[in-house]
C-alpha positions as CSV (number, residue, x, y, z in Angstrom):
1,M,-113.0,-89.3,-216.7
2,T,-114.4,-86.0,-215.6
3,S,-112.0,-83.9,-213.4
4,I,-114.7,-83.3,-211.5
5,D,-113.4,-83.6,-207.7
6,P,-115.1,-86.4,-205.8
7,W,-115.5,-84.4,-202.9
8,F,-117.4,-82.0,-204.8
9,L,-119.9,-84.4,-206.2
10,Y,-120.4,-86.0,-202.5
11,Q,-121.6,-82.5,-200.8
12,L,-123.7,-81.7,-203.8
13,K,-125.6,-85.1,-203.3
14,E,-126.1,-84.4,-199.3
15,I,-127.0,-80.9,-200.4
16,A,-130.1,-82.7,-202.4
17,A,-131.2,-85.3,-199.9
18,L,-131.3,-82.4,-197.3
19,E,-133.4,-80.4,-199.7
20,I,-135.9,-83.8,-200.2
21,E,-136.1,-84.2,-196.4
22,L,-137.1,-80.3,-196.1
23,L,-139.8,-81.0,-198.9
24,K,-141.3,-83.4,-196.7
25,H,-141.7,-80.4,-193.6
26,T,-143.8,-77.5,-192.7
27,A,-143.2,-74.4,-190.9
28,E,-144.8,-76.1,-188.1
29,T,-142.8,-79.4,-188.1
30,L,-139.7,-78.5,-188.9
31,T,-137.2,-79.2,-186.3
32,P,-134.5,-76.9,-185.2
33,E,-131.9,-79.8,-185.9
34,L,-133.0,-79.8,-189.1
35,L,-133.3,-75.7,-189.7
36,R,-129.6,-75.6,-188.2
37,Q,-128.7,-78.6,-190.7
38,A,-129.9,-76.4,-193.9
39,K,-128.3,-73.4,-192.2
40,R,-125.1,-75.2,-191.9
41,A,-125.3,-76.8,-195.6
42,G,-125.3,-72.9,-196.3
43,I,-129.3,-72.7,-197.4
44,S,-130.6,-69.8,-197.7
45,D,-133.9,-68.3,-195.8
46,E,-135.4,-67.6,-199.3
47,R,-135.0,-71.3,-200.2
48,L,-136.2,-72.6,-197.1
49,A,-139.1,-70.6,-197.4
50,L,-139.8,-72.4,-200.5
51,S,-139.0,-75.9,-199.3
52,I,-141.6,-75.3,-195.9
53,Q,-143.9,-73.1,-197.9
54,A,-143.5,-70.4,-195.7
55,G,-142.6,-66.6,-195.8
56,V,-139.1,-65.8,-195.7
57,Q,-140.1,-63.8,-192.3
58,A,-141.6,-67.1,-191.0
59,V,-138.0,-68.4,-191.2
60,R,-135.9,-65.8,-190.3
61,Q,-138.2,-65.6,-187.1
62,M,-137.7,-69.6,-186.4
63,R,-133.8,-69.2,-187.1
64,E,-133.6,-65.8,-185.0
65,E,-135.6,-67.3,-182.2
66,R,-133.5,-70.7,-182.2
67,G,-130.0,-68.6,-182.1
68,I,-128.9,-70.0,-185.2
69,R,-127.2,-67.3,-187.4
70,P,-127.1,-67.6,-191.1
71,V,-123.4,-68.5,-192.9
72,L,-121.3,-66.0,-194.4
């Protein structure tokens, strides 16, 4: 067996599932809740922009308009 913590594997699984969900959306269909969830998971604006096929500035603007701050 490996010594990889099951909690860590679960977290990776959740992030992968979130990325798959993001791929189903565009900048126009991305909900504030899904955007907030992605930011809580630590997904960068750059990665979000790639997932929803939008520019980084568009993602930042959406985030700022909704009062969502990046995770540090």
